[in-house]
Short mmCIF file of the C-alpha atoms (twelve columns), coordinates in Angstrom:
data_MODEL
# 
_entry.id   MODEL 
# 
loop_
_atom_site.group_PDB 
_atom_site.id 
_atom_site.type_symbol 
_atom_site.label_atom_id 
_atom_site.label_alt_id 
_atom_site.label_comp_id 
_atom_site.label_asym_id 
_atom_site.label_seq_id 
_atom_site.Cartn_x 
_atom_site.Cartn_y 
_atom_site.Cartn_z 
_atom_site.pdbx_PDB_model_num 
ATOM 1   C CA . MET A 1   -15.562 24.955 0.381   1 
ATOM 2   C CA . ILE A 2   -12.313 23.256 -0.733  1 
ATOM 3   C CA . PHE A 3   -11.470 23.599 -4.285  1 
ATOM 4   C CA . GLU A 4   -10.393 20.430 -4.494  1 
ATOM 5   C CA . LYS A 5   -7.731  19.377 -7.954  1 
ATOM 6   C CA . SER A 6   -7.042  22.893 -8.580  1 
ATOM 7   C CA . GLY A 7   -3.328  22.222 -9.200  1 
ATOM 8   C CA . ILE A 8   -2.300  23.986 -5.684  1 
ATOM 9   C CA . GLU A 9   -2.672  21.459 -3.207  1 
ATOM 10  C CA . LEU A 10  1.296   19.653 -5.538  1 
ATOM 11  C CA . LEU A 11  2.922   22.488 -6.104  1 
ATOM 12  C CA . VAL A 12  6.182   22.869 -3.918  1 
ATOM 13  C CA . VAL A 13  7.949   25.638 -3.610  1 
ATOM 14  C CA . PRO A 14  10.657  28.124 -1.384  1 
ATOM 15  C CA . GLN A 15  8.929   30.676 1.664   1 
ATOM 16  C CA . ALA A 16  9.660   33.438 -0.173  1 
ATOM 17  C CA . VAL A 17  8.772   32.871 -3.386  1 
ATOM 18  C CA . LEU A 18  5.115   31.416 -1.691  1 
ATOM 19  C CA . HIS A 19  4.997   34.690 0.447   1 
ATOM 20  C CA . ASN A 20  5.728   37.395 -2.367  1 
ATOM 21  C CA . THR A 21  3.493   35.783 -4.687  1 
ATOM 22  C CA . MET A 22  0.694   34.991 -2.028  1 
ATOM 23  C CA . ASN A 23  1.528   39.024 -1.656  1 
ATOM 24  C CA . LYS A 24  1.072   40.244 -5.010  1 
ATOM 25  C CA . HIS A 25  -2.040  38.628 -4.794  1 
ATOM 26  C CA . GLY A 26  -3.364  40.026 -1.588  1 
ATOM 27  C CA . LEU A 27  -3.829  37.119 -0.177  1 
ATOM 28  C CA . VAL A 28  -2.080  37.851 3.821   1 
ATOM 29  C CA . LEU A 29  0.184   35.969 6.428   1 
ATOM 30  C CA . GLY A 30  -0.710  36.969 9.629   1 
ATOM 31  C CA . GLY A 31  -0.404  35.366 12.415  1 
ATOM 32  C CA . HIS A 32  -0.840  32.483 10.753  1 
ATOM 33  C CA . TRP A 33  2.007   30.211 11.083  1 
ATOM 34  C CA . ASP A 34  4.531   27.753 13.222  1 
ATOM 35  C CA . TYR A 35  7.433   26.146 12.924  1 
ATOM 36  C CA . GLU A 36  6.064   23.995 10.982  1 
ATOM 37  C CA . ARG A 37  2.681   25.479 8.549   1 
ATOM 38  C CA . MET A 38  1.651   28.444 6.763   1 
ATOM 39  C CA . THR A 39  -1.874  29.961 5.860   1 
ATOM 40  C CA . PHE A 40  -2.495  32.679 3.880   1 
ATOM 41  C CA . ASP A 41  -5.867  34.918 3.768   1 
ATOM 42  C CA . PHE A 42  -8.061  36.787 1.445   1 
ATOM 43  C CA . LYS A 43  -10.267 37.511 3.177   1 
ATOM 44  C CA . TYR A 44  -14.394 39.146 1.313   1 
ATOM 45  C CA . GLU A 45  -16.013 41.902 3.130   1 
ATOM 46  C CA . VAL A 46  -19.424 41.379 1.248   1 
ATOM 47  C CA . PRO A 47  -23.051 42.158 2.483   1 
ATOM 48  C CA . GLU A 48  -23.907 38.666 3.175   1 
ATOM 49  C CA . GLY A 49  -21.020 38.473 5.410   1 
ATOM 50  C CA . ILE A 50  -16.682 38.299 5.820   1 
ATOM 51  C CA . TYR A 51  -15.717 34.767 4.155   1 
ATOM 52  C CA . TYR A 52  -12.454 33.940 3.718   1 
ATOM 53  C CA . LEU A 53  -10.346 31.914 1.471   1 
ATOM 54  C CA . ARG A 54  -7.110  30.482 2.867   1 
ATOM 55  C CA . PHE A 55  -4.641  28.769 0.891   1 
ATOM 56  C CA . PRO A 56  -2.430  26.589 3.800   1 
ATOM 57  C CA . ALA A 57  1.043   24.465 3.581   1 
ATOM 58  C CA . TYR A 58  3.419   22.650 5.528   1 
ATOM 59  C CA . SER A 59  6.949   22.787 6.184   1 
ATOM 60  C CA . ILE A 60  8.718   19.371 4.084   1 
ATOM 61  C CA . GLU A 61  12.222  20.792 4.361   1 
ATOM 62  C CA . GLY A 62  13.562  23.346 6.730   1 
ATOM 63  C CA . ASP A 63  11.706  25.588 9.510   1 
ATOM 64  C CA . VAL A 64  9.259   28.593 9.023   1 
ATOM 65  C CA . GLY A 65  10.070  30.242 11.598  1 
ATOM 66  C CA . ALA A 66  13.579  31.046 10.590  1 
ATOM 67  C CA . ARG A 67  12.404  32.113 6.306   1 
ATOM 68  C CA . ALA A 68  14.140  29.193 5.222   1 
ATOM 69  C CA . ALA A 69  11.481  26.314 4.320   1 
ATOM 70  C CA . THR A 70  10.318  24.370 1.257   1 
ATOM 71  C CA . LEU A 71  6.347   23.941 2.104   1 
ATOM 72  C CA . GLN A 72  3.643   21.950 0.534   1 
ATOM 73  C CA . LEU A 73  1.079   23.419 -0.305  1 
ATOM 74  C CA . MET A 74  -2.909  22.101 0.009   1 
ATOM 75  C CA . GLU A 75  -5.957  22.331 -1.247  1 
ATOM 76  C CA . PRO A 76  -7.128  26.482 -0.900  1 
ATOM 77  C CA . TYR A 77  -10.365 26.363 0.942   1 
ATOM 78  C CA . MET A 78  -13.437 28.818 2.154   1 
ATOM 79  C CA . GLY A 79  -14.659 29.774 5.530   1 
ATOM 80  C CA . LYS A 80  -17.611 32.113 6.391   1 
ATOM 81  C CA . HIS A 81  -16.955 34.352 9.784   1 
ATOM 82  C CA . TYR A 82  -19.461 34.384 12.698  1 
ATOM 83  C CA . TYR A 83  -19.219 36.172 16.092  1 
ATOM 84  C CA . PRO A 84  -17.969 35.616 18.486  1 
ATOM 85  C CA . THR A 85  -17.469 31.974 16.662  1 
ATOM 86  C CA . GLY A 86  -15.267 32.132 14.569  1 
ATOM 87  C CA . ILE A 87  -14.970 30.754 11.137  1 
ATOM 88  C CA . GLU A 88  -17.041 27.492 10.211  1 
ATOM 89  C CA . TYR A 89  -16.787 25.590 6.990   1 
ATOM 90  C CA . GLY A 90  -19.065 23.420 6.895   1 
ATOM 91  C CA . GLU A 91  -21.048 21.989 3.604   1 
ATOM 92  C CA . ASP A 92  -23.781 23.196 3.992   1 
ATOM 93  C CA . GLU A 93  -22.924 27.663 3.868   1 
ATOM 94  C CA . HIS A 94  -23.918 28.991 1.474   1 
ATOM 95  C CA . PHE A 95  -21.389 31.145 -0.016  1 
ATOM 96  C CA . PRO A 96  -22.157 33.550 -2.811  1 
ATOM 97  C CA . ASP A 97  -21.657 33.569 -6.363  1 
ATOM 98  C CA . ARG A 98  -19.685 35.678 -7.409  1 
ATOM 99  C CA . ILE A 99  -17.485 35.503 -4.278  1 
ATOM 100 C CA . VAL A 100 -16.924 31.707 -5.708  1 
ATOM 101 C CA . ASP A 101 -16.144 33.053 -9.497  1 
ATOM 102 C CA . HIS A 102 -13.584 35.291 -7.850  1 
ATOM 103 C CA . ALA A 103 -11.520 32.844 -5.373  1 
ATOM 104 C CA . VAL A 104 -11.609 30.481 -8.668  1 
ATOM 105 C CA . GLN A 105 -9.808  33.318 -10.566 1 
ATOM 106 C CA . LYS A 106 -7.489  34.237 -7.829  1 
ATOM 107 C CA . ILE A 107 -6.250  29.888 -7.241  1 
ATOM 108 C CA . ARG A 108 -5.351  30.369 -10.914 1 
ATOM 109 C CA . ASP A 109 -3.884  32.730 -10.847 1 
ATOM 110 C CA . ILE A 110 -1.835  32.110 -8.027  1 
ATOM 111 C CA . HIS A 111 -1.265  28.056 -9.624  1 
ATOM 112 C CA . ALA A 112 -0.187  29.978 -13.151 1 
ATOM 113 C CA . ASP A 113 2.433   32.562 -10.973 1 
ATOM 114 C CA . LEU A 114 3.635   29.471 -8.894  1 
ATOM 115 C CA . SER A 115 4.436   27.159 -11.633 1 
ATOM 116 C CA . THR A 116 6.550   29.337 -12.968 1 
ATOM 117 C CA . LEU A 117 8.553   30.805 -10.407 1 
ATOM 118 C CA . ARG A 118 9.164   27.998 -8.388  1 
ATOM 119 C CA . VAL A 119 12.682  26.679 -9.446  1 
# 
């Protein structure tokens, strides 16, 4: 599930601002980065399964590994984890309404914070 036209995909922010804001909202970077990209995750563990809300970003200037990048965010998306194959993002996946509602609010909150802090 892709959360299109959330406004997140229009934001360009310094790496430190992005990292601090995502941590503030409970998202983790973990091992989801290379020298050009980063993906922050929010994990949902509910009776229906494990879901991840993901916020990808890529460097438009600088080096992510050196922690000195300026990042362009991309559209957030959600997937369901299946053991042992991994996360599926297909259109045929079902996402509980309460998870989707929470994800939409989290996207709005992050967008609001990044919009005011990015300078």
